[in-house]
C-alpha positions as CSV (number, residue, x, y, z in Angstrom):
1,M,20.8,12.0,9.3
2,G,23.1,14.8,10.0
3,N,23.0,16.9,13.0
4,D,21.6,20.2,11.4
5,N,19.0,18.1,9.7
6,F,18.2,16.2,13.0
7,H,17.8,19.6,15.0
8,S,15.7,21.2,12.3
9,F,13.6,18.2,12.1
10,R,13.0,18.1,15.7
11,K,12.1,21.8,15.7
12,E,9.4,21.3,12.9
13,C,8.1,17.8,14.1
14,T,6.9,18.1,17.8
15,H,6.3,14.7,19.0
16,S,3.2,13.1,20.5
17,V,2.8,12.7,24.3
18,I,0.5,10.0,25.5
19,S,-1.2,10.7,28.9
20,D,-4.3,9.9,30.7
21,N,-5.4,13.1,31.5
22,S,-8.7,13.8,29.5
23,E,-9.3,17.4,28.2
24,E,-12.5,19.0,28.6
25,S,-14.5,18.9,25.2
26,S,-15.4,22.0,23.4
27,D,-18.9,20.4,22.4
28,E,-19.7,19.7,26.0
29,G,-23.1,21.8,25.6
30,Y,-24.2,19.6,22.4
31,F,-25.6,16.4,21.8
32,I,-23.4,14.5,18.9
33,R,-25.3,12.5,16.4
34,T,-24.6,10.6,13.2
35,T,-26.9,10.1,10.3
36,E,-26.4,7.7,7.5
37,Y,-27.5,8.1,4.0
38,A,-27.1,5.6,1.1
39,L,-25.3,7.1,-2.0
40,Y,-26.3,6.2,-5.6
41,P,-23.5,7.6,-7.8
42,N,-23.3,7.1,-11.5
43,R,-20.5,5.5,-13.4
44,E,-18.4,8.9,-13.6
45,Q,-18.8,9.6,-10.0
46,E,-18.1,6.2,-8.5
47,R,-14.9,6.5,-10.8
48,K,-14.3,9.6,-8.9
49,L,-15.0,7.9,-5.7
50,L,-12.5,4.8,-6.4
51,L,-9.9,7.5,-7.3
52,F,-10.4,9.2,-3.8
53,L,-9.8,5.8,-2.1
54,E,-6.9,5.0,-4.1
55,V,-5.2,8.5,-3.3
56,C,-6.0,8.2,0.5
57,R,-4.7,4.7,0.5
58,E,-1.3,5.5,-1.1
59,V,-1.0,8.7,1.0
60,Y,-1.7,6.5,4.1
61,N,0.8,3.9,3.3
62,R,3.5,6.7,2.7
63,L,2.9,8.2,5.9
64,W,3.1,4.7,7.6
65,K,6.7,4.4,6.3
66,V,7.6,7.9,7.7
67,C,6.2,6.7,11.1
68,K,7.8,3.3,10.9
69,F,11.0,5.0,9.8
70,L,11.3,7.4,12.5
71,L,10.2,4.8,15.4
72,E,12.7,2.3,14.3
73,R,15.4,4.9,14.7
74,N,14.0,5.8,18.2
75,L,13.1,9.6,17.1
76,G,9.6,9.2,18.3
77,L,6.2,9.5,16.8
78,P,5.7,12.7,14.9
79,N,2.3,14.3,15.7
80,D,-0.9,14.8,13.2
81,I,0.1,18.3,12.4
82,Y,3.6,17.2,11.0
83,L,1.9,14.2,9.0
84,M,-0.6,16.8,7.6
85,K,2.2,18.7,6.4
86,V,3.8,15.6,4.9
87,A,0.7,14.5,3.1
88,R,0.2,18.1,1.7
89,G,3.8,17.7,0.2
90,I,2.9,14.1,-1.4
91,W,-0.4,15.7,-2.8
92,N,1.4,18.7,-4.4
93,H,4.3,16.6,-6.1
94,N,2.0,13.9,-7.6
95,E,-0.3,15.2,-10.5
96,W,-2.6,12.3,-10.7
97,M,-3.4,13.0,-7.1
98,K,-4.7,16.7,-8.1
99,P,-8.3,15.6,-9.0
100,I,-9.1,14.9,-5.3
101,Y,-10.4,17.1,-2.4
102,Q,-6.9,18.0,-0.5
103,N,-8.6,18.2,2.8
104,C,-9.5,14.8,2.8
105,L,-5.7,14.0,3.3
106,N,-5.9,15.7,6.7
107,D,-8.2,12.8,8.1
108,V,-5.7,10.1,6.5
109,A,-3.0,11.8,8.5
110,K,-5.0,11.8,11.6
111,R,-5.7,8.0,10.9
112,V,-2.1,6.8,10.8
113,H,-1.3,8.9,13.7
114,K,-4.0,7.4,15.7
115,A,-3.0,4.0,14.7
116,F,0.4,4.4,15.7
117,K,-0.5,6.1,19.0
118,S,-2.9,3.4,20.0
119,F,-0.2,0.7,19.3
120,L,2.4,2.5,21.3
121,K,-0.3,2.8,24.2
122,G,-1.0,-0.6,24.0
123,R,2.6,-1.7,24.2
124,K,3.5,0.5,27.0
125,E,0.4,-0.9,29.0
126,G,1.8,-4.4,28.2
127,R,-1.4,-5.5,26.0
128,N,-0.9,-7.7,23.0
129,V,-1.5,-5.4,20.3
130,G,-0.8,-5.5,16.5
131,Y,1.6,-3.4,14.4
132,P,-0.4,-0.9,12.4
133,R,-1.3,-2.4,9.0
134,Y,0.2,-1.3,5.4
135,K,-3.2,-0.9,3.5
136,S,-3.7,-2.9,0.6
137,K,-6.5,-2.2,-2.0
138,N,-9.1,-4.3,-0.2
139,R,-8.2,-2.8,3.4
140,Y,-9.1,0.8,2.7
141,D,-12.8,1.5,2.0
142,S,-13.6,5.1,3.4
143,F,-12.6,8.6,3.4
144,T,-13.5,11.6,5.2
145,Y,-14.7,15.5,4.5
146,P,-13.4,17.0,7.6
147,H,-15.4,20.0,7.3
148,P,-18.8,20.9,5.7
149,Q,-17.3,23.3,3.4
150,G,-16.3,20.0,1.3
151,Y,-20.0,18.8,1.0
152,Y,-23.5,20.2,1.5
153,F,-27.0,19.5,0.3
154,V,-28.2,20.9,-3.0
155,S,-31.5,21.1,-5.1
156,K,-31.8,19.1,-8.4
157,D,-30.4,22.4,-10.5
158,G,-27.4,22.3,-8.0
159,K,-28.5,25.3,-5.9
160,K,-27.8,25.3,-2.1
161,G,-30.7,25.0,0.4
162,G,-32.3,22.2,-1.5
163,F,-32.5,18.4,-0.2
164,D,-32.5,16.6,-3.5
165,R,-28.8,15.7,-3.9
166,I,-25.7,15.8,-1.9
167,R,-22.7,17.8,-3.4
168,L,-19.1,16.2,-2.7
169,G,-16.2,18.5,-3.3
170,K,-14.4,17.4,-6.6
171,I,-16.9,14.5,-7.1
172,G,-20.4,16.2,-8.0
173,N,-24.1,16.1,-7.0
174,I,-25.0,12.7,-5.9
175,R,-28.4,11.0,-5.4
176,F,-28.9,9.7,-1.9
177,G,-31.6,7.9,0.0
178,N,-33.2,8.6,3.5
179,R,-35.1,12.0,3.8
180,F,-34.1,12.9,7.3
181,R,-33.2,16.5,7.3
182,I,-30.3,17.3,9.9
183,P,-31.5,19.9,12.5
184,G,-28.2,20.8,13.6
185,I,-24.6,21.9,12.8
186,M,-22.9,19.5,10.4
187,K,-19.1,18.4,11.0
188,T,-17.4,15.5,9.3
189,A,-18.9,13.3,6.7
190,T,-17.4,9.7,5.9
191,I,-18.0,8.1,2.6
192,S,-17.4,4.4,2.6
193,R,-18.2,1.3,0.2
194,T,-19.2,-2.4,0.8
195,R,-18.4,-4.9,-1.7
196,V,-21.4,-6.8,-3.1
197,G,-20.1,-9.4,-5.7
198,K,-18.2,-7.3,-8.3
199,E,-20.1,-4.2,-7.4
200,Y,-20.0,-1.7,-4.7
201,R,-22.4,0.0,-2.3
202,W,-22.0,3.4,-1.0
203,K,-23.1,5.4,2.0
204,I,-22.4,8.7,3.5
205,C,-22.1,9.0,7.5
206,I,-22.7,12.8,8.6
207,V,-21.8,13.6,11.9
208,W,-23.6,16.7,13.4
209,M,-24.4,18.5,16.8
210,V,-27.2,20.1,18.3
211,N,-27.3,22.3,21.3
212,K,-28.7,20.5,24.4
213,F,-31.0,23.3,25.3
214,T,-32.9,23.9,22.1
215,E,-36.5,25.3,22.1
216,H,-37.6,21.8,21.6
217,Q,-35.8,20.5,24.5
218,T,-36.8,23.0,27.2
219,S,-40.5,23.0,25.7
220,L,-40.9,19.1,26.9
221,D,-42.8,18.6,30.1
222,F,-40.3,16.3,31.8
223,E,-42.8,15.2,34.4
224,D,-45.1,13.5,31.8
225,T,-42.3,12.3,29.5
226,Y,-40.1,10.4,32.2
227,S,-41.2,8.1,34.8
228,K,-39.1,6.4,37.8
229,P,-35.6,5.1,37.6
230,I,-35.5,1.4,36.3
231,G,-33.0,-1.6,36.2
232,M,-32.2,-3.8,33.4
233,D,-30.7,-7.1,32.9
234,L,-29.5,-8.5,29.7
235,G,-30.0,-12.1,28.9
236,L,-29.9,-14.6,25.8
237,R,-33.5,-16.1,26.5
238,S,-35.0,-12.7,26.9
239,L,-33.0,-10.1,25.5
240,A,-33.6,-7.7,28.4
241,A,-35.5,-8.0,31.8
242,F,-36.6,-4.7,33.7
243,S,-37.3,-4.3,37.3
244,D,-40.9,-3.5,36.6
245,G,-41.6,-6.8,35.2
246,T,-41.1,-5.9,31.5
247,V,-39.4,-8.3,29.7
248,I,-38.0,-7.9,26.0
249,P,-38.0,-11.2,24.0
250,N,-34.8,-12.2,21.9
251,D,-35.6,-12.1,18.1
252,N,-32.8,-14.5,17.4
253,T,-32.1,-12.6,14.2
254,Y,-29.3,-14.9,13.0
255,R,-30.2,-18.4,14.4
256,R,-33.8,-18.1,12.5
257,K,-31.9,-17.8,9.2
258,E,-28.9,-19.9,10.0
259,S,-29.9,-22.9,8.1
260,E,-30.7,-20.7,4.9
261,L,-27.1,-19.4,5.2
262,A,-25.5,-22.5,5.6
263,K,-27.2,-23.7,2.6
264,I,-25.7,-21.1,0.3
265,Q,-22.3,-21.5,2.1
266,R,-22.4,-25.4,1.6
267,K,-22.9,-24.6,-2.3
268,L,-19.9,-22.3,-2.4
269,S,-17.7,-24.8,-0.6
270,K,-18.9,-27.7,-3.0
271,A,-18.3,-25.6,-6.1
272,I,-14.7,-24.5,-4.9
273,E,-13.7,-28.0,-4.1
274,D,-15.1,-29.4,-7.4
275,N,-13.4,-26.6,-9.5
276,P,-10.4,-24.6,-8.4
277,D,-10.8,-21.9,-10.7
278,Y,-14.4,-21.4,-9.6
279,K,-13.5,-18.2,-7.6
280,K,-12.6,-16.6,-11.0
281,S,-16.2,-17.2,-12.4
282,D,-19.4,-14.8,-12.7
283,D,-21.4,-17.4,-11.0
284,Y,-19.1,-17.3,-7.8
285,Y,-19.6,-13.6,-7.6
286,R,-23.3,-13.9,-7.8
287,M,-23.3,-16.6,-4.9
288,R,-21.2,-14.2,-2.9
289,A,-23.5,-11.4,-3.8
290,R,-26.6,-13.3,-2.6
291,L,-24.6,-14.4,0.6
292,T,-23.4,-10.8,1.4
293,H,-27.1,-9.5,0.5
294,R,-28.6,-12.0,3.1
295,F,-26.1,-11.0,5.9
296,R,-26.6,-7.4,5.2
297,K,-30.5,-7.8,5.6
298,L,-29.8,-9.7,9.1
299,K,-27.6,-6.9,10.2
300,N,-30.2,-4.2,9.2
301,H,-33.1,-5.9,10.7
302,R,-31.2,-6.2,14.1
303,K,-30.1,-2.7,14.0
304,D,-33.9,-1.4,13.1
305,L,-35.4,-3.5,16.1
306,Y,-32.8,-2.2,18.5
307,H,-33.1,1.2,17.5
308,K,-37.1,1.2,17.8
309,T,-36.5,-0.7,21.3
310,T,-34.0,1.4,22.8
311,R,-35.7,4.5,21.6
312,E,-38.8,3.6,23.6
313,I,-37.1,2.5,26.6
314,T,-35.4,6.1,26.9
315,Y,-38.5,8.0,26.4
316,N,-40.4,6.1,28.8
317,H,-37.9,6.0,31.7
318,G,-35.6,8.4,33.4
319,D,-32.4,6.8,34.8
320,I,-31.5,3.5,33.6
321,Y,-29.3,1.1,35.5
322,A,-27.5,-1.8,33.7
323,E,-24.5,-4.2,34.8
324,S,-21.3,-3.4,33.2
325,L,-20.5,-6.5,31.0
326,N,-17.4,-7.4,28.9
327,V,-19.3,-9.2,26.3
328,K,-16.2,-9.9,24.4
329,E,-14.6,-11.7,27.4
330,L,-17.9,-13.6,28.1
331,S,-17.9,-14.9,24.4
332,E,-14.3,-15.8,24.3
333,E,-14.4,-17.9,27.8
334,T,-17.2,-19.9,26.5
335,E,-16.2,-23.2,25.0
336,S,-19.4,-24.3,23.5
337,K,-19.9,-23.0,19.7
338,T,-23.7,-23.0,20.2
339,M,-23.2,-20.5,23.3
340,K,-20.8,-18.3,21.3
341,K,-23.5,-18.0,18.3
342,Q,-26.0,-17.0,21.1
343,F,-23.9,-14.3,22.7
344,R,-23.0,-12.9,18.9
345,D,-26.6,-13.1,18.0
346,A,-28.0,-11.1,21.0
347,A,-25.5,-8.4,20.1
348,W,-25.6,-6.9,23.5
349,S,-23.0,-4.3,22.8
350,T,-25.0,-2.8,20.0
351,F,-28.0,-2.8,22.2
């Protein structure tokens, strides 16, 4: 790179500065919430969703190469604004990328920048961190609309203001599940896929915010709603024990279904041992889909139980005090496989 090109590059590409000083959030007066909806696209819409993922993956990998090139030559990490410009240039010079919503590439640039920034920060702190990954087809499963102009709810005939379909830019009106109406200001929307056998399940997670001092909040009678402060201790036999004597039993979500899951896994292992080409068969994908379905049911059951339990706790108490636990360290320090399973089954971090 010549001197003139280098100086022009330095002017255009401002470098990221890693600092520990946290800036004040502009959303300080708001509650930030996320609502998840299941998506049910038709075949044409699913084809477009897969094209979105492929384009975002390709742009991600090209930006990854740009950051790697600059870091290897000690030119510093470009900021996300510069990476957005590069992503826009890639989109403009590739006709096959034109069918996707261009603003989705802004989030791709932010992801690349965040990955390298976290890597550099971890290396600076002396932690053992891995180099950001080059994304293969099986490692890129989501894309984001950064602004509600790219998505909104519509009626069946496509008019704004309804709540029968959700319109995604450059994709169309898609059926969705969950009838929860968002009461606040919508921000970003992330569409993601989960592989089940040879098929995919799609969902959208919408981040929205609501003012902390809405009419609903100020109309609450806090003296009746909240009681005295309470202390909480997490455990394995009992999920949580409170200072007022209340005990929440451990549901043992995974342990109760462990033998059933092990039976399916043994069948898969035996079939693969008997036939090396079994992984290419339809029967293998059916068994994998069944196993994935069982694990998803367990995950959803635990999530539903914890949501209901924690909601009841927060609605019936004021300040809640709990010890600060590093669940990952506790699990890794335990040599017993049984204890490791119990730690993961209790899912303290999720709770």
